[in-house]
C-alpha positions in Angstrom: -31.2 43.9 2.6 -34.6 45.5 1.6 -36.4 44.0 -1.7 -38.5 45.6 -4.0 -40.5 43.9 -6.0 -41.7 46.4 -8.7 -42.7 48.8 -6.4 -43.0 52.5 -5.8 -40.3 54.0 -4.9 -41.8 55.6 -2.0 -44.8 52.9 -1.2 -42.8 52.9 2.7 -42.7 56.7 3.2 -46.6 56.4 2.1 -46.9 53.3 4.9 -45.2 55.8 7.4 -47.6 58.9 6.8 -50.6 56.6 6.7 -49.6 54.7 10.2 -49.0 58.7 11.0 -52.8 59.2 9.8 -51.8 61.2 7.5 -53.5 59.8 5.1 -57.3 58.0 3.4 -55.5 54.5 2.2 -57.2 52.3 5.3 -54.1 49.8 6.6 -54.5 46.0 7.6 -52.2 43.9 9.6 -51.0 40.5 8.8 -48.9 37.9 10.0 -48.3 34.0 9.1 -46.7 31.5 10.8 -44.4 30.0 8.2 -44.0 26.3 9.1 -48.1 26.0 10.2 -48.9 27.9 6.9 -51.6 29.5 9.5 -52.5 33.4 8.7 -54.0 36.4 10.4 -55.6 39.3 9.0 -56.5 42.2 11.4 -60.5 43.0 10.4 -58.9 45.7 8.1 -57.3 43.4 5.3 -60.7 40.9 5.5 -62.5 43.8 4.3 -59.9 44.5 1.6 -60.9 41.2 0.3 -64.6 42.3 0.5 -65.3 40.0 3.3 -66.4 40.7 6.9 -64.3 40.3 9.5 -64.2 36.0 10.1 -66.3 35.3 7.3 -63.8 33.7 5.9 -60.1 31.9 6.8 -57.0 33.1 5.5 -54.6 31.0 3.4 -52.4 31.0 1.2 -54.4 29.7 -1.6 -57.2 32.5 -0.1 -55.0 35.2 -0.5 -53.2 34.0 -3.8 -56.4 33.3 -5.9 -57.5 36.6 -4.9 -54.4 38.5 -7.0 -55.1 39.8 -10.0 -54.2 37.0 -12.9 -51.2 39.9 -14.1 -49.8 40.0 -11.0 -50.0 36.9 -9.2 -46.2 35.6 -10.6 -45.1 38.6 -9.4 -46.4 38.1 -5.8 -45.3 33.8 -5.9 -42.3 35.1 -5.9 -42.2 37.4 -3.0 -43.5 35.7 -0.5 -41.5 32.7 -1.6 -38.3 35.0 -1.5 -39.3 36.4 2.1 -40.4 32.9 3.5 -37.2 31.3 2.6 -34.6 33.9 3.4 -37.0 36.3 5.6 -35.5 39.3 3.6 -37.8 42.6 3.9 -39.6 43.6 1.2 -42.4 46.3 0.0 -44.3 45.8 -3.3 -47.8 47.2 -4.6 -50.4 44.5 -6.9 -53.9 44.6 -7.8 -56.5 41.6 -6.3 -59.5 40.6 -7.1 -62.0 40.8 -3.9 -64.6 38.8 -3.2 -67.2 41.3 -5.3 -65.1 41.1 -7.7 -64.1 44.9 -8.0 -60.0 45.0 -8.2 -58.5 46.8 -6.0 -54.5 48.6 -5.6 -52.8 47.4 -2.6 -49.0 48.0 -1.0 -47.8 45.9 1.3 -44.6 45.6 3.3 -42.8 42.7 5.7 -40.5 40.6 7.0 -39.7 37.6 8.5 -37.8 36.4 11.9 -35.2 33.9 11.8 -35.1 30.8 14.2 -31.5 31.5 16.0 -30.3 28.4 15.6 -31.7 27.2 12.4 -32.0 30.3 10.6 -34.9 29.2 9.0 -37.9 31.9 8.7 -40.5 31.1 11.2 -42.5 34.0 11.3 -43.9 36.8 8.4 -45.3 39.9 9.6 -46.3 43.8 8.1 -49.0 45.4 6.4 -51.1 46.1 3.6 -52.4 49.0 2.5 -55.0 49.6 0.0 -53.8 52.5 -2.1 -56.9 52.2 -4.9 -57.8 55.6 -4.3 -54.9 57.1 -4.6 -53.1 55.2 -7.3 -57.1 56.2 -8.7 -56.0 59.8 -8.2 -52.6 59.6 -9.7 -53.9 58.9 -12.3 -56.8 61.1 -12.9 -53.4 63.8 -12.1 -51.6 62.5 -14.7 -54.5 62.4 -17.4 -55.6 66.0 -16.4 -51.9 67.2 -17.0 -51.9 65.1 -20.3 -55.3 67.2 -21.1 -53.7 70.3 -20.7 -50.4 70.0 -22.5 -52.3 68.9 -25.2 -54.0 71.1 -25.4 -51.2 74.2 -24.5 -49.7 71.8 -27.6 -51.9 72.4 -30.3 -52.6 75.9 -28.7 -48.9 76.9 -30.2 -50.3 75.2 -33.1 -52.1 77.1 -34.0 -50.9 80.6 -33.1 -48.0 79.5 -35.8 -49.9 78.2 -38.4 -52.2 81.7 -38.0 -48.8 83.1 -38.5 -48.3 82.3 -41.6 -51.1 82.1 -43.1 -51.3 85.6 -42.2 -47.9 86.2 -43.3 -47.3 84.3 -46.2 -51.3 84.1 -47.4 -51.5 80.8 -47.5 -54.5 77.9 -46.5 -55.0 76.1 -43.1 -53.6 73.4 -44.6 -50.4 75.0 -46.7 -49.6 76.4 -43.2 -49.6 73.0 -41.2 -47.8 71.3 -44.2 -45.3 74.4 -43.8 -44.9 73.5 -40.3 -44.5 69.7 -41.1 -41.6 69.7 -43.3 -39.9 72.1 -42.1 -40.1 69.8 -38.6 -39.0 66.5 -41.0 -35.4 68.8 -42.0 -36.1 69.8 -38.3 -35.8 66.6 -36.3 -38.0 68.0 -34.4 -42.0 67.7 -33.2 -44.7 70.4 -35.4 -45.1 71.2 -31.5 -41.3 72.1 -31.0 -41.1 74.0 -34.4 -44.4 76.0 -33.2 -43.2 77.3 -30.1 -40.2 78.4 -31.5 -41.8 80.4 -34.1 -43.9 81.7 -32.1 -41.5 82.9 -29.2 -39.2 84.1 -32.0 -42.1 86.6 -33.0 -42.6 87.8 -29.7 -39.4 88.9 -29.9 -39.8 90.6 -32.7 -42.9 92.1 -31.9 -45.6 90.4 -33.0 -47.4 92.4 -35.7 -44.2 93.9 -37.1 -42.7 90.3 -38.0 -42.1 90.1 -41.6 -42.1 87.5 -44.2 -38.3 87.8 -44.4 -38.2 87.0 -40.7 -40.6 84.1 -41.7 -38.2 83.5 -44.3 -35.2 82.7 -42.3 -36.8 81.2 -39.4 -37.5 78.2 -42.1 -34.2 78.6 -43.6 -32.7 75.3 -43.9 -29.5 75.0 -41.3 -26.6 75.5 -42.6 -24.6 72.0 -42.3 -21.0 72.4 -40.5 -18.0 72.0 -41.9 -15.2 70.5 -40.7 -12.1 73.4 -41.0 -10.1 71.7 -43.4 -13.3 70.3 -46.0 -13.5 73.2 -49.2 -17.1 73.6 -51.1 -16.0 73.6 -54.8 -16.7 76.2 -56.7 -18.5 75.0 -59.8 -21.3 72.2 -59.9 -19.7 69.1 -59.9 -20.3 67.3 -63.2 -23.8 66.1 -63.9 -24.8 67.7 -61.5 -28.3 69.0 -61.0 -28.3 72.9 -59.6 -31.1 72.8 -56.6 -33.0 76.1 -55.9 -33.4 76.4 -52.5 -36.8 78.0 -51.2 -38.3 77.2 -54.0 -41.2 75.8 -52.0 -41.2 78.9 -50.0 -40.8 81.7 -52.5 -43.9 79.9 -54.6 -45.8 80.7 -51.2 -44.9 84.3 -50.9 -46.3 84.2 -54.7 -49.7 84.2 -53.8 -50.3 86.6 -51.8 -48.1 89.0 -54.2 
């Protein structure tokens, strides 16, 4: 059974790609003699932690001292699990190297069991420096969010322009109308703007009229069960409501 501790789902696939030479991430090997508590690090693993190979003696205490405070308890749990049960694992976490730089590492490993006692005798595996990959992913996600935001703003600006022209409203009034309709339909303003632009495109854009906007902004009609009948006269004490009075007022501005 493989234990995954809040890890990226494709960590092992990334490891395999790195070992094939498909990526730029440095890879370091490690081995832990569990009964003796002694670690062996490859040169790459020293470098990941900001040390010259052989500059320090790798120990459990040294390794944990470099873990990011927010990730320390999780890594301790992973280490306790593999050294007690030998369960294969993969996880990602952050470290702070000897120069104070925060790095993102991925690690995979498993324990070897004593055939006679079942005790874990050794843990071996690989560390990967995913800092550059992680940073590129964050930058890509941020760029995508910016592009999406710009697209949403463009749709809203187009919708506002159409409302301003056809209803004769100011920019603030046009946006207020979109926002009010958003509260009625319970959908984001950007979605309403996109639907409005799409509906106007279907009508030919420049041929759209105020009546088309009236139809678009009309409050949704509730769907009643077939056995429910609407009253034919106002209930006693009720006050008639004038549907569309707000938009009628808007239209009067351009009359």
